[in-house]
Jmol script that loads the backbone (N, CA, C; Angstrom):
load data "model"
ATOM      1  N   UNK A   1     -15.909 -19.672  17.981  1.00  0.00           N
ATOM      2  CA  UNK A   1     -15.454 -19.852  16.885  1.00  0.00           C
ATOM      3  C   UNK A   1     -14.214 -20.383  15.620  1.00  0.00           C
ATOM      4  N   UNK A   2     -15.276 -21.138  15.205  1.00  0.00           N
ATOM      5  CA  UNK A   2     -14.155 -21.882  14.042  1.00  0.00           C
ATOM      6  C   UNK A   2     -13.037 -21.265  13.468  1.00  0.00           C
ATOM      7  N   UNK A   3     -12.164 -22.396  13.064  1.00  0.00           N
ATOM      8  CA  UNK A   3     -11.049 -21.315  12.463  1.00  0.00           C
ATOM      9  C   UNK A   3     -11.172 -21.980  11.103  1.00  0.00           C
ATOM     10  N   UNK A   4     -10.618 -20.778  10.132  1.00  0.00           N
ATOM     11  CA  UNK A   4     -10.912 -20.797   8.736  1.00  0.00           C
ATOM     12  C   UNK A   4     -10.266 -21.283   8.254  1.00  0.00           C
ATOM     13  N   UNK A   5     -11.117 -21.878   6.635  1.00  0.00           N
ATOM     14  CA  UNK A   5     -10.594 -23.098   5.779  1.00  0.00           C
ATOM     15  C   UNK A   5      -9.288 -22.143   5.396  1.00  0.00           C
ATOM     16  N   UNK A   6      -7.997 -23.266   4.967  1.00  0.00           N
ATOM     17  CA  UNK A   6      -6.745 -22.690   3.952  1.00  0.00           C
ATOM     18  C   UNK A   6      -7.103 -21.216   2.819  1.00  0.00           C
ATOM     19  N   UNK A   7      -8.514 -21.504   2.215  1.00  0.00           N
ATOM     20  CA  UNK A   7      -8.873 -21.134   0.806  1.00  0.00           C
ATOM     21  C   UNK A   7     -10.424 -20.464   1.242  1.00  0.00           C
ATOM     22  N   UNK A   8      -9.791 -19.712   2.313  1.00  0.00           N
ATOM     23  CA  UNK A   8     -11.207 -19.349   2.651  1.00  0.00           C
ATOM     24  C   UNK A   8     -11.397 -17.475   2.178  1.00  0.00           C
ATOM     25  N   UNK A   9     -12.188 -17.278   1.340  1.00  0.00           N
ATOM     26  CA  UNK A   9     -12.011 -15.685   1.204  1.00  0.00           C
ATOM     27  C   UNK A   9     -12.229 -14.749   1.401  1.00  0.00           C
ATOM     28  N   UNK A  10     -12.700 -15.013   2.527  1.00  0.00           N
ATOM     29  CA  UNK A  10     -13.394 -14.032   3.836  1.00  0.00           C
ATOM     30  C   UNK A  10     -12.035 -13.739   5.019  1.00  0.00           C
ATOM     31  N   UNK A  11     -11.112 -14.557   5.087  1.00  0.00           N
ATOM     32  CA  UNK A  11     -10.212 -14.380   6.029  1.00  0.00           C
ATOM     33  C   UNK A  11      -9.668 -13.203   5.827  1.00  0.00           C
ATOM     34  N   UNK A  12      -9.475 -12.565   6.925  1.00  0.00           N
ATOM     35  CA  UNK A  12      -8.333 -10.911   6.900  1.00  0.00           C
ATOM     36  C   UNK A  12      -7.132 -11.372   6.205  1.00  0.00           C
ATOM     37  N   UNK A  13      -6.302 -10.544   5.554  1.00  0.00           N
ATOM     38  CA  UNK A  13      -5.193 -10.819   5.627  1.00  0.00           C
ATOM     39  C   UNK A  13      -4.530  -8.718   5.446  1.00  0.00           C
ATOM     40  N   UNK A  14      -3.280  -8.850   6.140  1.00  0.00           N
ATOM     41  CA  UNK A  14      -3.241  -7.667   6.211  1.00  0.00           C
ATOM     42  C   UNK A  14      -1.721  -7.544   5.139  1.00  0.00           C
ATOM     43  N   UNK A  15      -1.363  -6.456   4.940  1.00  0.00           N
ATOM     44  CA  UNK A  15      -0.319  -6.266   3.630  1.00  0.00           C
ATOM     45  C   UNK A  15       0.148  -4.938   3.903  1.00  0.00           C
ATOM     46  N   UNK A  16       1.723  -5.433   3.825  1.00  0.00           N
ATOM     47  CA  UNK A  16       2.853  -4.687   4.910  1.00  0.00           C
ATOM     48  C   UNK A  16       3.095  -3.666   3.869  1.00  0.00           C
ATOM     49  N   UNK A  17       3.752  -2.456   4.260  1.00  0.00           N
ATOM     50  CA  UNK A  17       3.751  -1.308   3.363  1.00  0.00           C
ATOM     51  C   UNK A  17       5.128  -0.557   3.852  1.00  0.00           C
ATOM     52  N   UNK A  18       6.707  -0.703   3.130  1.00  0.00           N
ATOM     53  CA  UNK A  18       7.872  -0.844   3.852  1.00  0.00           C
ATOM     54  C   UNK A  18       8.164   0.630   4.419  1.00  0.00           C
ATOM     55  N   UNK A  19       9.156   0.324   5.051  1.00  0.00           N
ATOM     56  CA  UNK A  19       9.627   1.980   5.305  1.00  0.00           C
ATOM     57  C   UNK A  19      10.887   2.227   4.201  1.00  0.00           C
ATOM     58  N   UNK A  20      10.738   3.832   4.199  1.00  0.00           N
ATOM     59  CA  UNK A  20      11.431   4.293   3.253  1.00  0.00           C
ATOM     60  C   UNK A  20      10.822   4.241   1.559  1.00  0.00           C
ATOM     61  N   UNK A  21       9.423   4.050   1.472  1.00  0.00           N
ATOM     62  CA  UNK A  21       9.325   3.947   0.168  1.00  0.00           C
ATOM     63  C   UNK A  21       9.308   5.463  -0.048  1.00  0.00           C
ATOM     64  N   UNK A  22       9.331   5.439  -1.556  1.00  0.00           N
ATOM     65  CA  UNK A  22       9.530   6.621  -2.232  1.00  0.00           C
ATOM     66  C   UNK A  22       8.188   7.527  -2.567  1.00  0.00           C
ATOM     67  N   UNK A  23       8.201   8.742  -2.929  1.00  0.00           N
ATOM     68  CA  UNK A  23       7.585   9.536  -3.314  1.00  0.00           C
ATOM     69  C   UNK A  23       6.439   8.914  -4.386  1.00  0.00           C
ATOM     70  N   UNK A  24       7.239   8.314  -5.308  1.00  0.00           N
ATOM     71  CA  UNK A  24       6.405   7.779  -6.896  1.00  0.00           C
ATOM     72  C   UNK A  24       5.969   6.480  -6.296  1.00  0.00           C
ATOM     73  N   UNK A  25       6.277   5.677  -5.508  1.00  0.00           N
ATOM     74  CA  UNK A  25       5.723   4.336  -4.538  1.00  0.00           C
ATOM     75  C   UNK A  25       4.505   4.732  -4.013  1.00  0.00           C
ATOM     76  N   UNK A  26       4.677   5.852  -3.126  1.00  0.00           N
ATOM     77  CA  UNK A  26       3.415   6.174  -2.870  1.00  0.00           C
ATOM     78  C   UNK A  26       2.353   6.674  -3.326  1.00  0.00           C
ATOM     79  N   UNK A  27       2.770   7.290  -4.182  1.00  0.00           N
ATOM     80  CA  UNK A  27       1.920   7.973  -5.651  1.00  0.00           C
ATOM     81  C   UNK A  27       0.831   6.584  -5.995  1.00  0.00           C
ATOM     82  N   UNK A  28       1.820   5.659  -6.278  1.00  0.00           N
ATOM     83  CA  UNK A  28       1.652   5.034  -7.551  1.00  0.00           C
ATOM     84  C   UNK A  28       0.955   3.697  -6.602  1.00  0.00           C
ATOM     85  N   UNK A  29       0.747   3.546  -5.184  1.00  0.00           N
ATOM     86  CA  UNK A  29      -0.083   3.080  -4.172  1.00  0.00           C
ATOM     87  C   UNK A  29      -1.306   3.411  -4.031  1.00  0.00           C
ATOM     88  N   UNK A  30      -1.218   4.827  -3.678  1.00  0.00           N
ATOM     89  CA  UNK A  30      -2.399   5.559  -3.406  1.00  0.00           C
ATOM     90  C   UNK A  30      -3.644   5.875  -4.714  1.00  0.00           C
ATOM     91  N   UNK A  31      -2.779   5.719  -5.930  1.00  0.00           N
ATOM     92  CA  UNK A  31      -3.432   6.402  -7.043  1.00  0.00           C
ATOM     93  C   UNK A  31      -4.453   4.656  -7.212  1.00  0.00           C
ATOM     94  N   UNK A  32      -3.765   3.491  -7.208  1.00  0.00           N
ATOM     95  CA  UNK A  32      -4.462   2.081  -7.062  1.00  0.00           C
ATOM     96  C   UNK A  32      -5.556   2.155  -6.049  1.00  0.00           C
ATOM     97  N   UNK A  33      -5.436   2.464  -5.042  1.00  0.00           N
ATOM     98  CA  UNK A  33      -6.333   2.447  -3.686  1.00  0.00           C
ATOM     99  C   UNK A  33      -7.520   3.386  -4.252  1.00  0.00           C
ATOM    100  N   UNK A  34      -7.235   4.431  -4.328  1.00  0.00           N
ATOM    101  CA  UNK A  34      -8.267   5.300  -5.194  1.00  0.00           C
ATOM    102  C   UNK A  34      -9.204   4.817  -6.130  1.00  0.00           C
ATOM    103  N   UNK A  35      -8.628   4.174  -7.207  1.00  0.00           N
ATOM    104  CA  UNK A  35      -9.131   3.619  -8.410  1.00  0.00           C
ATOM    105  C   UNK A  35      -9.892   2.797  -8.008  1.00  0.00           C
ATOM    106  N   UNK A  36      -9.525   1.455  -7.092  1.00  0.00           N
ATOM    107  CA  UNK A  36      -9.920   0.354  -6.568  1.00  0.00           C
ATOM    108  C   UNK A  36     -11.583   0.751  -5.774  1.00  0.00           C
ATOM    109  N   UNK A  37     -11.671   1.790  -5.307  1.00  0.00           N
ATOM    110  CA  UNK A  37     -12.411   2.048  -4.323  1.00  0.00           C
ATOM    111  C   UNK A  37     -13.643   3.182  -5.430  1.00  0.00           C
ATOM    112  N   UNK A  38     -13.212   3.663  -6.041  1.00  0.00           N
ATOM    113  CA  UNK A  38     -13.520   4.508  -7.313  1.00  0.00           C
ATOM    114  C   UNK A  38     -15.043   3.395  -7.717  1.00  0.00           C
ATOM    115  N   UNK A  39     -14.063   2.158  -8.470  1.00  0.00           N
ATOM    116  CA  UNK A  39     -14.697   1.247  -8.843  1.00  0.00           C
ATOM    117  C   UNK A  39     -15.881   0.713  -7.914  1.00  0.00           C
ATOM    118  N   UNK A  40     -15.557   0.552  -7.252  1.00  0.00           N
ATOM    119  CA  UNK A  40     -16.673  -0.188  -6.821  1.00  0.00           C
ATOM    120  C   UNK A  40     -17.563   0.645  -5.974  1.00  0.00           C
ATOM    121  N   UNK A  41     -17.701   1.954  -6.350  1.00  0.00           N
ATOM    122  CA  UNK A  41     -18.792   3.456  -5.960  1.00  0.00           C
ATOM    123  C   UNK A  41     -18.352   4.412  -4.980  1.00  0.00           C
ATOM    124  N   UNK A  42     -17.143   4.286  -4.033  1.00  0.00           N
ATOM    125  CA  UNK A  42     -16.543   4.932  -3.125  1.00  0.00           C
ATOM    126  C   UNK A  42     -17.250   6.727  -3.848  1.00  0.00           C
ATOM    127  N   UNK A  43     -17.364   7.305  -3.293  1.00  0.00           N
ATOM    128  CA  UNK A  43     -17.777   8.716  -3.846  1.00  0.00           C
ATOM    129  C   UNK A  43     -15.642   9.646  -3.192  1.00  0.00           C
ATOM    130  N   UNK A  44     -15.915  10.320  -4.094  1.00  0.00           N
ATOM    131  CA  UNK A  44     -14.323  11.120  -3.981  1.00  0.00           C
ATOM    132  C   UNK A  44     -14.267  11.514  -2.512  1.00  0.00           C
ATOM    133  N   UNK A  45     -14.995  11.857  -2.110  1.00  0.00           N
ATOM    134  CA  UNK A  45     -15.170  12.194  -0.345  1.00  0.00           C
ATOM    135  C   UNK A  45     -15.255  11.428   0.279  1.00  0.00           C
ATOM    136  N   UNK A  46     -15.569  10.056   0.051  1.00  0.00           N
ATOM    137  CA  UNK A  46     -15.539   8.959   1.138  1.00  0.00           C
ATOM    138  C   UNK A  46     -14.057   8.073   1.158  1.00  0.00           C
ATOM    139  N   UNK A  47     -13.470   8.338  -0.430  1.00  0.00           N
ATOM    140  CA  UNK A  47     -12.196   7.985  -0.551  1.00  0.00           C
ATOM    141  C   UNK A  47     -11.443   8.798   0.221  1.00  0.00           C
ATOM    142  N   UNK A  48     -11.790   9.704   0.415  1.00  0.00           N
ATOM    143  CA  UNK A  48     -10.322  10.746   1.205  1.00  0.00           C
ATOM    144  C   UNK A  48     -10.596  10.684   2.764  1.00  0.00           C
ATOM    145  N   UNK A  49     -11.896  10.403   3.195  1.00  0.00           N
ATOM    146  CA  UNK A  49     -12.293   9.778   4.683  1.00  0.00           C
ATOM    147  C   UNK A  49     -11.470   8.506   4.870  1.00  0.00           C
ATOM    148  N   UNK A  50     -11.078   7.622   4.290  1.00  0.00           N
ATOM    149  CA  UNK A  50     -10.067   6.449   4.072  1.00  0.00           C
ATOM    150  C   UNK A  50      -8.886   7.024   4.454  1.00  0.00           C
ATOM    151  N   UNK A  51      -8.420   7.713   3.801  1.00  0.00           N
ATOM    152  CA  UNK A  51      -6.674   8.101   4.295  1.00  0.00           C
ATOM    153  C   UNK A  51      -6.890   8.800   5.390  1.00  0.00           C
ATOM    154  N   UNK A  52      -7.418   9.522   5.913  1.00  0.00           N
ATOM    155  CA  UNK A  52      -7.532   9.913   7.061  1.00  0.00           C
ATOM    156  C   UNK A  52      -8.110   9.418   8.372  1.00  0.00           C
ATOM    157  N   UNK A  53      -8.840   8.099   7.932  1.00  0.00           N
ATOM    158  CA  UNK A  53      -9.020   7.298   8.644  1.00  0.00           C
ATOM    159  C   UNK A  53      -7.807   6.202   9.362  1.00  0.00           C
ATOM    160  N   UNK A  54      -7.555   6.243  11.061  1.00  0.00           N
ATOM    161  CA  UNK A  54      -6.306   5.236  11.302  1.00  0.00           C
ATOM    162  C   UNK A  54      -6.773   3.808  11.404  1.00  0.00           C
ATOM    163  N   UNK A  55      -8.132   3.549  10.795  1.00  0.00           N
ATOM    164  CA  UNK A  55      -8.766   1.962  10.364  1.00  0.00           C
ATOM    165  C   UNK A  55      -8.222   1.816   9.698  1.00  0.00           C
ATOM    166  N   UNK A  56      -7.679   2.403   8.521  1.00  0.00           N
ATOM    167  CA  UNK A  56      -7.020   1.829   7.126  1.00  0.00           C
ATOM    168  C   UNK A  56      -5.710   2.062   6.795  1.00  0.00           C
ATOM    169  N   UNK A  57      -4.908   1.442   7.193  1.00  0.00           N
ATOM    170  CA  UNK A  57      -3.490   1.030   7.654  1.00  0.00           C
ATOM    171  C   UNK A  57      -2.855   2.140   6.457  1.00  0.00           C
ATOM    172  N   UNK A  58      -2.889   1.265   5.140  1.00  0.00           N
ATOM    173  CA  UNK A  58      -2.041   1.507   4.354  1.00  0.00           C
ATOM    174  C   UNK A  58      -2.367   3.079   3.929  1.00  0.00           C
ATOM    175  N   UNK A  59      -3.684   3.647   3.495  1.00  0.00           N
ATOM    176  CA  UNK A  59      -3.967   4.569   2.794  1.00  0.00           C
ATOM    177  C   UNK A  59      -3.787   5.709   4.453  1.00  0.00           C
ATOM    178  N   UNK A  60      -4.165   5.628   5.396  1.00  0.00           N
ATOM    179  CA  UNK A  60      -3.456   6.170   6.365  1.00  0.00           C
ATOM    180  C   UNK A  60      -1.722   6.775   6.272  1.00  0.00           C
ATOM    181  N   UNK A  61      -0.740   5.562   6.199  1.00  0.00           N
ATOM    182  CA  UNK A  61       0.366   5.833   6.349  1.00  0.00           C
ATOM    183  C   UNK A  61       0.831   6.778   5.114  1.00  0.00           C
ATOM    184  N   UNK A  62       0.086   6.912   4.321  1.00  0.00           N
ATOM    185  CA  UNK A  62       0.339   7.511   3.188  1.00  0.00           C
ATOM    186  C   UNK A  62      -0.074   8.768   3.058  1.00  0.00           C
ATOM    187  N   UNK A  63      -1.037   8.668   4.101  1.00  0.00           N
ATOM    188  CA  UNK A  63      -1.653  10.427   4.351  1.00  0.00           C
ATOM    189  C   UNK A  63      -0.625  10.763   5.175  1.00  0.00           C
ATOM    190  N   UNK A  64      -0.250  10.150   6.167  1.00  0.00           N
ATOM    191  CA  UNK A  64       0.553  10.807   7.685  1.00  0.00           C
ATOM    192  C   UNK A  64       1.696  11.296   6.697  1.00  0.00           C
ATOM    193  N   UNK A  65       2.348  10.387   6.008  1.00  0.00           N
ATOM    194  CA  UNK A  65       4.066  10.769   5.147  1.00  0.00           C
ATOM    195  C   UNK A  65       3.750  11.934   3.923  1.00  0.00           C
ATOM    196  N   UNK A  66       2.707  11.813   3.203  1.00  0.00           N
ATOM    197  CA  UNK A  66       2.436  12.842   2.228  1.00  0.00           C
ATOM    198  C   UNK A  66       1.920  14.141   2.335  1.00  0.00           C
ATOM    199  N   UNK A  67       0.805  14.104   3.642  1.00  0.00           N
ATOM    200  CA  UNK A  67      -0.103  15.030   3.263  1.00  0.00           C
ATOM    201  C   UNK A  67      -1.271  14.942   3.156  1.00  0.00           C
ATOM    202  N   UNK A  68      -2.538  15.957   3.123  1.00  0.00           N
ATOM    203  CA  UNK A  68      -3.389  15.917   2.598  1.00  0.00           C
ATOM    204  C   UNK A  68      -3.692  16.650   0.926  1.00  0.00           C
ATOM    205  N   UNK A  69      -2.529  17.671   0.823  1.00  0.00           N
ATOM    206  CA  UNK A  69      -2.994  17.915  -0.348  1.00  0.00           C
ATOM    207  C   UNK A  69      -2.499  16.521  -1.511  1.00  0.00           C
ATOM    208  N   UNK A  70      -1.379  16.099  -1.011  1.00  0.00           N
ATOM    209  CA  UNK A  70      -1.237  14.904  -1.668  1.00  0.00           C
ATOM    210  C   UNK A  70      -1.906  13.941  -2.498  1.00  0.00           C
ATOM    211  N   UNK A  71      -2.730  13.787  -1.490  1.00  0.00           N
ATOM    212  CA  UNK A  71      -4.089  12.633  -1.160  1.00  0.00           C
ATOM    213  C   UNK A  71      -5.025  13.199  -2.568  1.00  0.00           C
ATOM    214  N   UNK A  72      -5.241  14.765  -2.120  1.00  0.00           N
ATOM    215  CA  UNK A  72      -6.791  15.180  -2.467  1.00  0.00           C
ATOM    216  C   UNK A  72      -6.053  15.174  -4.303  1.00  0.00           C
ATOM    217  N   UNK A  73      -4.915  15.531  -4.582  1.00  0.00           N
ATOM    218  CA  UNK A  73      -4.572  15.696  -5.980  1.00  0.00           C
ATOM    219  C   UNK A  73      -4.620  14.375  -6.614  1.00  0.00           C
ATOM    220  N   UNK A  74      -4.410  13.347  -5.979  1.00  0.00           N
ATOM    221  CA  UNK A  74      -4.420  11.948  -6.867  1.00  0.00           C
ATOM    222  C   UNK A  74      -5.993  11.931  -6.542  1.00  0.00           C
ATOM    223  N   UNK A  75      -6.894  11.915  -5.807  1.00  0.00           N
ATOM    224  CA  UNK A  75      -8.413  11.793  -6.403  1.00  0.00           C
ATOM    225  C   UNK A  75      -8.767  12.705  -7.330  1.00  0.00           C
ATOM    226  N   UNK A  76      -8.359  14.375  -6.946  1.00  0.00           N
ATOM    227  CA  UNK A  76      -9.152  14.904  -8.622  1.00  0.00           C
ATOM    228  C   UNK A  76      -8.469  13.994  -9.499  1.00  0.00           C
ATOM    229  N   UNK A  77      -7.243  13.538  -9.134  1.00  0.00           N
ATOM    230  CA  UNK A  77      -6.672  13.297 -10.789  1.00  0.00           C
ATOM    231  C   UNK A  77      -7.696  11.951 -11.250  1.00  0.00           C
ATOM    232  N   UNK A  78      -7.773  11.061 -10.335  1.00  0.00           N
ATOM    233  CA  UNK A  78      -8.809  10.179 -10.537  1.00  0.00           C
ATOM    234  C   UNK A  78     -10.370  10.452 -11.533  1.00  0.00           C
ATOM    235  N   UNK A  79     -10.827  11.271 -10.304  1.00  0.00           N
ATOM    236  CA  UNK A  79     -12.356  12.090 -10.335  1.00  0.00           C
ATOM    237  C   UNK A  79     -12.606  12.950 -11.440  1.00  0.00           C
ATOM    238  N   UNK A  80     -11.218  13.766 -11.085  1.00  0.00           N
ATOM    239  CA  UNK A  80     -11.618  15.035 -12.042  1.00  0.00           C
ATOM    240  C   UNK A  80     -12.151  16.136 -10.704  1.00  0.00           C
ATOM    241  N   UNK A  81     -11.591  17.345 -11.825  1.00  0.00           N
ATOM    242  CA  UNK A  81     -12.371  18.447 -11.012  1.00  0.00           C
ATOM    243  C   UNK A  81     -14.048  18.795 -11.016  1.00  0.00           C
ATOM    244  N   UNK A  82     -14.403  18.995 -10.121  1.00  0.00           N
ATOM    245  CA  UNK A  82     -15.997  18.871  -9.561  1.00  0.00           C
ATOM    246  C   UNK A  82     -16.478  19.901  -9.347  1.00  0.00           C
ATOM    247  N   UNK A  83     -17.085  21.137  -9.931  1.00  0.00           N
ATOM    248  CA  UNK A  83     -17.420  22.257  -9.337  1.00  0.00           C
ATOM    249  C   UNK A  83     -18.647  22.361  -9.351  1.00  0.00           C
TER     250      UNK A  83
END
end "model"
wireframe off; spacefill off
backbone 0.3
color backbone group
């Protein structure tokens, strides 16, 4: 495998999430994640699964810190209540 170029748009990039974040910081970050995935066509169900999957480090860290209800309320806030 060849080394990626410095300007390779497909190069993997990791983003850290500092320990000791506030609930407000987690709320803002999680809402941005939900909005970004929603804009790319993910359903509310698909986005909820991202948060529960350890493969998605940042969303999963927020899920572990704040819990299922926290994430579901944010997703509902973006998508609205659908019944």
